[in-house]
C-alpha positions in Angstrom: 58.5 -5.0 -14.5 57.6 -7.1 -11.4 55.7 -5.9 -8.4 57.4 -3.0 -6.7 58.5 -3.9 -3.1 59.4 -1.8 -0.1 63.0 -2.8 -0.8 62.7 -1.0 -4.1 61.3 2.0 -2.4 64.0 2.0 0.2 66.7 1.8 -2.4 65.2 4.7 -4.4 64.7 6.8 -1.3 68.2 6.0 0.1 66.8 4.7 3.4 66.7 1.4 5.2 63.9 -1.0 4.6 62.9 -0.7 8.2 62.4 3.0 7.7 60.0 2.4 4.9 58.1 0.0 7.1 57.9 2.5 9.9 56.6 5.1 7.4 53.9 2.8 6.3 52.9 1.6 9.8 54.1 4.1 12.3 54.7 7.4 10.4 55.3 9.3 13.6 58.6 7.5 14.0 60.0 8.8 10.7 61.5 12.3 10.3 59.8 14.8 7.9 62.9 14.7 5.6 63.0 10.9 5.2 59.2 10.8 4.9 59.3 13.2 2.0 62.0 11.1 0.3 59.9 7.9 0.8 56.7 9.6 -0.6 58.6 10.8 -3.7 60.0 7.2 -4.2 56.5 5.7 -3.8 55.0 8.1 -6.3 57.9 7.6 -8.8 57.8 3.8 -8.6 54.0 3.3 -8.4 54.3 1.3 -5.2 51.0 -0.2 -4.0 50.9 -1.4 -0.4 50.0 -5.0 0.1 48.1 -5.4 3.3 47.3 -9.1 3.0 50.6 -10.4 4.4 50.7 -7.8 7.2 47.2 -8.5 8.3 47.7 -12.2 8.1 50.7 -11.9 10.5 48.5 -9.8 12.8 45.8 -12.5 12.7 43.1 -10.1 11.5 41.5 -8.8 8.3 40.8 -5.3 7.1 37.2 -6.4 6.4 34.1 -6.7 8.4 30.9 -8.6 7.5 27.2 -7.6 7.5 24.7 -10.4 7.4 21.2 -9.2 6.5 18.0 -11.2 6.5 16.6 -9.8 3.2 18.7 -7.5 1.1 15.8 -7.2 -1.4 14.0 -5.2 1.3 15.0 -1.5 0.7 15.2 -1.0 4.5 18.1 -3.5 4.8 19.6 -2.3 1.6 19.7 1.3 3.0 21.4 0.1 6.2 23.9 -1.8 4.1 24.6 1.4 2.2 25.3 3.2 5.5 27.5 0.4 6.7 29.5 0.4 3.5 30.0 4.2 3.5 31.1 4.3 7.1 33.4 1.3 6.8 35.0 2.9 3.7 35.6 6.1 5.7 37.3 4.0 8.4 39.5 2.1 5.9 37.6 -1.2 5.9 36.0 -3.3 3.3 32.6 -4.9 3.8 31.4 -8.4 2.9 27.6 -8.3 2.6 25.6 -11.5 2.9 21.9 -12.3 2.5 20.6 -15.0 4.8 17.2 -14.9 3.2 15.7 -15.4 6.6 17.2 -18.9 6.7 18.8 -20.2 9.9 20.9 -22.6 7.8 22.2 -19.8 5.5 22.8 -17.6 8.5 24.9 -20.3 10.2 26.8 -20.9 7.1 27.8 -17.3 6.7 28.7 -17.0 10.4 31.0 -19.9 9.9 32.4 -18.6 6.7 33.2 -15.2 8.0 34.8 -16.5 11.2 37.0 -18.8 9.1 38.0 -15.8 6.9 39.0 -14.0 10.1 37.1 -10.8 9.5 37.7 -8.2 12.1 34.1 -8.4 13.2 30.5 -9.0 12.2 27.3 -7.0 12.0 24.4 -9.3 12.2 20.7 -8.6 11.6 18.9 -11.8 12.3 15.4 -13.0 11.8 15.4 -14.9 15.1 17.4 -15.6 18.4 21.1 -15.6 17.7 22.9 -14.4 20.8 24.1 -17.8 21.9 25.7 -18.4 18.5 27.4 -14.9 18.6 28.6 -15.6 22.1 30.4 -18.7 21.0 32.0 -16.9 18.1 33.0 -14.0 20.4 34.6 -16.5 22.8 36.9 -17.6 19.9 38.0 -14.0 19.2 35.5 -12.5 16.6 33.5 -9.6 18.0 30.0 -8.7 16.7 27.2 -6.2 16.9 23.6 -7.4 16.8 21.7 -5.0 14.4 18.0 -4.3 14.6 17.2 -6.0 17.9 18.2 -5.2 21.5 20.5 -7.8 23.0 19.5 -9.6 26.1 23.1 -10.2 27.2 25.1 -7.3 28.6 28.1 -8.7 26.8 26.6 -8.5 23.4 26.7 -5.0 21.7 23.6 -4.1 19.9 21.7 -1.4 18.0 18.0 -1.4 17.9 14.9 0.7 17.3 12.4 1.4 20.0 9.7 -0.6 18.1 7.2 -0.5 21.0 7.2 3.3 20.6 7.1 3.0 16.8 4.0 0.7 17.0 2.4 3.1 19.4 3.0 6.1 17.1 1.4 4.3 14.2 -1.7 3.1 15.9 -2.1 6.3 17.9 -2.2 8.3 14.7 -4.9 6.0 13.3 -7.0 6.3 16.5 -6.6 10.0 16.7 -8.0 10.2 13.1 -11.2 8.7 14.5 -10.6 5.1 13.2 -12.0 2.5 15.5 -11.6 -0.9 13.6 -7.8 -1.1 13.4 -6.0 -4.1 11.9 -2.4 -5.0 12.6 -0.9 -6.9 9.7 2.4 -8.7 10.3 4.1 -11.8 11.6 5.4 -14.1 12.9 5.1 -12.8 16.5 8.2 -14.8 17.4 10.2 -12.1 15.6 11.0 -9.6 18.4 10.6 -6.5 16.2 7.1 -7.7 15.1 6.0 -8.5 18.6 7.3 -5.1 19.9 5.4 -3.2 17.2 2.2 -5.1 18.1 2.7 -4.3 21.8 3.0 -0.6 21.0 -0.1 -0.7 18.8 -2.1 -2.6 21.4 -1.2 0.0 24.0 -2.5 2.8 21.7 -5.8 1.0 20.9 -6.4 0.1 24.5 -6.3 3.8 25.3 -9.5 4.3 23.2 -12.3 2.1 24.7 -14.4 2.2 21.5 -11.5 1.0 19.3 -10.6 -2.7 18.5 -7.5 -4.3 17.2 -7.6 -7.2 14.8 -4.4 -9.2 14.2 -3.9 -10.4 10.7 -1.0 -12.9 10.4 1.2 -12.1 7.4 4.5 -14.1 7.7 5.6 -13.1 4.2 6.4 -9.5 4.9 6.8 -8.5 1.3 4.7 -6.8 -1.4 3.5 -10.2 -2.4 2.4 -11.0 1.1 0.6 -7.6 1.3 -1.2 -8.4 -1.9 -2.5 -11.6 -0.4 -3.8 -9.7 2.6 -5.4 -7.1 0.3 -7.3 -9.8 -1.6 -8.5 -11.4 1.6 -9.8 -8.1 2.8 -11.6 -7.4 -0.5 -13.3 -10.8 -0.2 -15.0 -9.6 3.0 -18.2 -7.6 3.1 -17.5 -3.9 3.5 -18.9 -3.8 7.0 -16.5 -6.5 8.1 -13.4 -4.7 6.9 -11.2 -2.6 9.1 -11.3 1.2 8.7 -7.5 1.4 9.4 -4.5 -0.8 8.8 -1.1 -0.7 10.5 1.3 -2.9 8.4 4.4 -4.0 10.2 6.6 -2.8 7.3 6.2 -0.7 4.2 6.5 -3.6 1.7 3.4 -5.2 3.2 1.6 -1.8 3.3 2.4 -1.2 -0.4 1.1 -4.6 -1.4 -2.1 -4.0 0.5 -2.5 -0.5 -1.0 -2.2 -1.7 -4.5 -4.8 -4.4 -4.2 -7.3 -2.2 -2.2 -7.1 0.7 -4.7 -7.4 -1.6 -7.7 -10.5 -3.1 -6.0 -12.2 0.2 -5.6 -11.5 0.9 -2.0 -10.8 4.6 -1.3 -7.6 5.2 0.7 -7.7 6.9 3.1 -11.4 7.6 3.1 -12.6 4.0 3.5 -9.4 2.5 4.9 -6.5 4.5 6.3 -3.1 2.7 5.9 0.2 3.2 7.6 3.5 1.3 7.2 6.8 1.1 9.0 10.4 1.8 7.9 9.7 4.8 5.6 11.4 3.3 2.5 11.8 5.5 -0.6 9.2 3.5 -2.6 6.5 4.4 0.0 6.9 8.1 -0.5 6.9 7.7 -4.3 3.7 5.5 -4.3 0.7 6.7 -6.3 -0.9 7.4 -2.9 2.1 8.4 -0.7 2.4 6.1 2.2 2.3 7.3 5.8 5.0 5.4 7.8 7.2 5.2 10.9 10.6 6.6 10.0 13.8 4.9 11.0 17.3 6.4 10.7 18.7 4.1 7.9 22.0 5.6 7.1 22.7 6.8 10.7 21.9 3.2 11.8 24.5 1.8 9.5 27.1 4.4 10.6 26.5 3.7 14.2 26.7 0.0 13.7 30.2 0.2 12.2 31.4 2.7 14.9 30.1 0.4 17.7 31.8 -2.6 16.1 35.1 -0.8 15.8 34.9 0.2 19.5 34.3 -3.4 20.4 37.2 -4.5 18.3 39.5 -2.0 20.0 38.1 -2.8 23.4 37.0 0.8 24.0 33.2 0.3 23.8 31.3 2.4 26.3 27.5 2.1 25.9 27.0 -1.4 24.4 23.2 -1.1 23.7 22.2 1.8 21.5 18.5 2.4 21.0 17.2 4.7 18.2 13.9 6.5 18.5 11.5 6.3 15.5 9.4 9.2 14.1 6.0 9.5 12.5 5.7 10.6 8.8 2.1 11.5 7.8 1.2 11.3 4.1 -1.9 10.9 1.9 -2.5 7.2 2.8 -3.9 8.3 6.2 -4.8 12.0 5.8 -6.3 13.2 2.5 -6.1 16.5 0.9 
């Protein structure tokens, strides 16, 4: 048997084809009695609605896209999970792309998804991108900037108050009595990194006896953290920091592994705090203190904001989430 069409459903239900179309697209225009007959016919025939042609005629897709800079990072993976869950609840499919922090890959995905006529894009970028999103928006594809606050009032965005997050992390270390604090992260051209450093700098300036060393770590992965850890072990003990604020949990976990393997006591010799509060941090041999971000809620809010933008009903275009401090054994023993 070939594919069941709405004509087959109409014949089985004893109604006009237009009535079946109304049932599928505008059910409020169909009487209860006819709707029941159509439902019975659909169930009996095994009719499956084909949205492709309808959406093509409308010039839009039932899918949205999420472009992440690094899906191997559990933080971005958790956001992707929230995006997928919320999109599914709203009847949408999601294309998830990994730019691998490459401008060229990012541009390629932006072009691809625009050509595929997705309903909209969620974009977490590793650098400036608003000018490119503006050009795409002018051609009819809306977007939400995820993870950094937009500078343009026309560009919807969701971000974390990373200045506050950085201040929370460094203040915690200073309040523990640590005075040689190191900030590990980079590059500072990434807005989120710069904001976390700004917050940490504010906290350390509040304690005249404290200093802040900046250790550049552009590879914000466990491997990058391991390299930093080995560099710290190569220093004399007196030249090491007594506290470290790593710009994300992956860096912190790489540092933690190398320090502990090298005989450094954490937190007694060096207190260590990360950022993002990924699941692996809590499950570490020495549970990692971190700055917690609302992963799932962030993904939900991103989809909701994008759908408001698509519908033209967006109210507040720039949503900012507040981070929280999670204290574990890597900063406070016992």
